[in-house]
KELUM-126484 format. One line per field, with one value per atom (N, C-alpha, C): atom name; z, y, x. Coordinates in Angstrom, 2 decimals. Example, Ala and Ser with C-alpha at 12.3 -4.5 7.8 and 13.67 -1.06 7.14 Angstrom:
% KELUM-126484
atom = N  CA  C  N  CA  C
c3 = 7.80  7.80  7.80  7.08  7.14  7.87
c2 = -5.69  -4.50  -3.30  -2.25  -1.06  0.03
c1 = 13.19  12.30  13.20  12.85  13.67  12.90
END
This chain:
% KELUM-126484
atom = N  CA  C  N  CA  C  N  CA  C  N  CA  C  N  CA  C  N  CA  C  N  CA  C  N  CA  C  N  CA  C  N  CA  C  N  CA  C  N  CA  C  N  CA  C  N  CA  C  N  CA  C  N  CA  C  N  CA  C  N  CA  C  N  CA  C  N  CA  C  N  CA  C  N  CA  C  N  CA  C  N  CA  C  N  CA  C  N  CA  C  N  CA  C  N  CA  C  N  CA  C  N  CA  C  N  CA  C  N  CA  C  N  CA  C  N  CA  C  N  CA  C  N  CA  C  N  CA  C  N  CA  C  N  CA  C  N  CA  C  N  CA  C  N  CA  C  N  CA  C  N  CA  C  N  CA  C  N  CA  C  N  CA  C  N  CA  C  N  CA  C  N  CA  C  N  CA  C  N  CA  C  N  CA  C  N  CA  C  N  CA  C  N  CA  C  N  CA  C  N  CA  C  N  CA  C  N  CA  C  N  CA  C  N  CA  C  N  CA  C  N  CA  C  N  CA  C  N  CA  C  N  CA  C  N  CA  C  N  CA  C  N  CA  C  N  CA  C  N  CA  C  N  CA  C
c3 = -158.23  -158.72  -159.79  -160.63  -161.96  -162.57  -163.50  -163.80  -165.30  -165.20  -166.27  -166.36  -167.03  -166.94  -168.01  -167.48  -168.28  -168.83  -170.33  -171.00  -171.35  -170.67  -171.47  -172.07  -172.97  -173.43  -172.84  -173.03  -172.43  -172.92  -172.21  -172.69  -171.50  -171.77  -170.71  -171.04  -170.41  -170.35  -169.65  -168.49  -167.58  -167.01  -167.37  -166.31  -165.29  -164.11  -162.82  -162.35  -162.18  -161.93  -160.93  -160.65  -159.72  -158.19  -158.27  -156.82  -156.23  -156.76  -155.88  -155.13  -155.02  -154.10  -153.18  -152.17  -150.94  -151.68  -152.48  -153.10  -154.38  -154.64  -155.92  -157.27  -157.24  -158.43  -159.30  -160.32  -161.65  -161.60  -161.87  -162.10  -163.57  -163.78  -164.99  -164.55  -165.67  -165.18  -166.23  -166.45  -167.43  -167.28  -168.59  -168.53  -169.45  -168.71  -169.35  -169.67  -171.29  -171.62  -171.43  -171.20  -170.76  -169.30  -168.48  -166.91  -166.18  -166.50  -165.64  -165.23  -163.93  -162.86  -161.96  -162.67  -161.93  -162.21  -161.63  -161.93  -163.09  -163.48  -164.92  -165.29  -164.17  -164.28  -163.27  -163.43  -162.69  -162.62  -161.55  -161.28  -160.86  -161.83  -161.87  -161.65  -160.95  -161.18  -162.84  -163.18  -164.99  -164.83  -164.19  -164.44  -165.66  -166.75  -167.98  -168.99  -168.63  -169.39  -170.49  -170.07  -170.87  -171.46  -172.24  -172.70  -173.02  -172.95  -172.97  -174.24  -174.24  -175.52  -175.77  -175.24  -175.90  -175.60  -176.08  -175.93  -175.11  -174.21  -173.22  -173.10  -172.40  -172.47  -171.35  -170.34  -168.71  -168.61  -168.21  -168.03  -166.34  -166.15  -164.73  -164.18  -163.45  -163.12  -161.51  -161.51  -160.35  -159.34  -158.00  -157.30  -156.24  -156.35  -155.39  -153.95  -153.28  -151.74  -151.31  -150.32  -149.41  -150.22  -151.54  -151.99  -152.44  -152.37  -152.51  -154.21  -154.35  -155.68  -155.26  -156.29  -155.86  -156.97  -158.13  -159.40  -160.14  -160.92  -162.21  -163.38  -164.23  -165.33  -166.45
c2 = -78.28  -77.27  -77.27  -76.03  -76.09  -75.13  -76.32  -76.43  -75.29  -74.72  -73.47  -72.40  -71.90  -70.62  -69.55  -68.13  -66.81  -66.45  -66.29  -65.57  -64.23  -63.53  -61.74  -61.06  -60.53  -59.70  -58.65  -58.27  -57.12  -56.87  -55.43  -54.98  -54.57  -54.48  -53.89  -52.35  -51.52  -50.01  -49.22  -50.01  -49.24  -50.11  -49.41  -50.26  -49.61  -49.88  -49.09  -49.63  -48.68  -48.70  -49.81  -50.86  -51.56  -50.83  -49.74  -48.90  -48.60  -48.57  -48.41  -49.15  -50.48  -51.42  -52.25  -52.45  -53.03  -54.30  -55.12  -56.24  -55.80  -54.74  -54.27  -54.89  -55.03  -55.90  -54.90  -54.88  -54.10  -54.44  -53.89  -54.02  -53.64  -54.45  -53.95  -53.72  -52.83  -53.09  -53.62  -54.40  -54.98  -54.34  -53.73  -53.16  -54.26  -54.55  -55.67  -55.44  -56.01  -55.28  -56.31  -55.60  -56.49  -57.09  -56.50  -56.96  -56.83  -55.51  -54.91  -56.15  -56.16  -55.66  -55.58  -56.92  -57.08  -55.96  -55.85  -54.91  -54.89  -53.69  -53.29  -53.50  -53.01  -53.36  -54.35  -54.94  -55.85  -55.20  -54.93  -54.75  -56.05  -56.45  -57.78  -57.52  -58.35  -58.65  -58.60  -58.10  -57.98  -59.27  -60.09  -61.35  -61.79  -61.59  -62.30  -61.12  -59.82  -58.93  -58.47  -58.10  -57.59  -55.94  -55.82  -54.42  -53.38  -52.32  -51.52  -51.47  -51.83  -52.11  -53.43  -54.24  -55.81  -56.18  -57.31  -57.70  -58.88  -59.17  -60.46  -61.05  -62.08  -62.83  -63.16  -62.64  -62.76  -64.00  -65.00  -66.11  -66.37  -66.56  -66.36  -67.98  -68.54  -70.16  -70.43  -71.02  -71.74  -72.15  -72.02  -72.86  -73.66  -74.46  -75.70  -75.20  -75.54  -75.36  -75.85  -74.76  -75.35  -75.00  -74.61  -74.83  -73.16  -72.96  -71.70  -71.49  -70.25  -70.35  -69.69  -70.17  -69.44  -68.47  -68.37  -67.64  -67.24  -66.54  -65.83  -66.34  -67.11  -67.49  -67.02
c1 = -32.71  -31.97  -31.60  -31.91  -31.77  -30.40  -30.13  -28.77  -28.36  -29.57  -29.68  -28.78  -28.20  -27.25  -27.74  -27.45  -27.74  -26.49  -26.35  -25.20  -25.54  -24.74  -25.28  -23.85  -23.82  -22.85  -22.67  -21.12  -20.83  -19.27  -18.54  -17.59  -16.75  -15.65  -14.64  -14.76  -15.09  -15.28  -14.41  -13.70  -12.79  -11.62  -10.31  -9.14  -8.91  -8.93  -8.46  -6.88  -6.10  -4.85  -4.82  -3.67  -3.32  -3.12  -2.55  -2.20  -3.65  -4.66  -5.83  -6.47  -6.07  -6.51  -5.07  -5.73  -4.72  -3.98  -4.45  -4.33  -3.08  -2.92  -1.90  -2.69  -3.90  -4.11  -4.81  -4.77  -5.73  -6.91  -7.95  -9.33  -9.82  -10.59  -11.88  -13.12  -13.58  -15.32  -15.80  -17.06  -17.34  -18.83  -18.97  -20.47  -21.18  -22.20  -23.11  -24.51  -24.73  -26.10  -26.80  -27.90  -29.37  -29.61  -28.32  -28.44  -29.56  -30.15  -31.11  -32.27  -32.76  -32.22  -31.10  -30.30  -29.01  -28.12  -27.02  -25.97  -25.56  -25.68  -25.03  -23.50  -23.01  -21.41  -20.89  -19.41  -18.70  -17.51  -16.62  -15.50  -14.94  -14.17  -13.25  -11.60  -11.02  -9.28  -9.29  -8.15  -7.54  -6.72  -6.98  -5.93  -5.76  -6.99  -6.64  -6.12  -5.69  -5.07  -6.32  -7.29  -8.50  -7.78  -8.64  -8.13  -9.36  -9.79  -10.89  -11.62  -12.73  -13.65  -13.35  -12.74  -12.67  -14.23  -14.70  -15.92  -15.71  -16.85  -16.75  -18.08  -18.23  -19.48  -19.60  -20.37  -20.58  -21.34  -21.05  -22.49  -22.61  -23.85  -24.34  -24.97  -24.25  -24.47  -24.87  -25.65  -26.37  -24.74  -24.52  -23.85  -24.38  -23.44  -24.25  -23.68  -25.02  -25.35  -24.11  -23.41  -22.33  -21.00  -20.84  -19.72  -19.33  -18.09  -17.99  -17.12  -16.57  -15.97  -14.62  -13.18  -12.19  -11.52  -12.40  -11.74  -12.70  -12.56  -13.56  -12.62  -13.28  -12.63  -13.81
END
């Protein structure tokens, strides 16, 4: 199994109100530059307090087989 990761630059392009979701959590849309053919946008809970226009780094790392993930950091 490869332990390499991919890092992509992105920015917060939109913030959705918490009331739009059943868990009442605000969401942000991360627009990722150069992500094709992957999804160019990710919608994530805004637990970090991000703001529109903020630059972010998206890291894609392989998961160990049989293990899930609990949070996004």
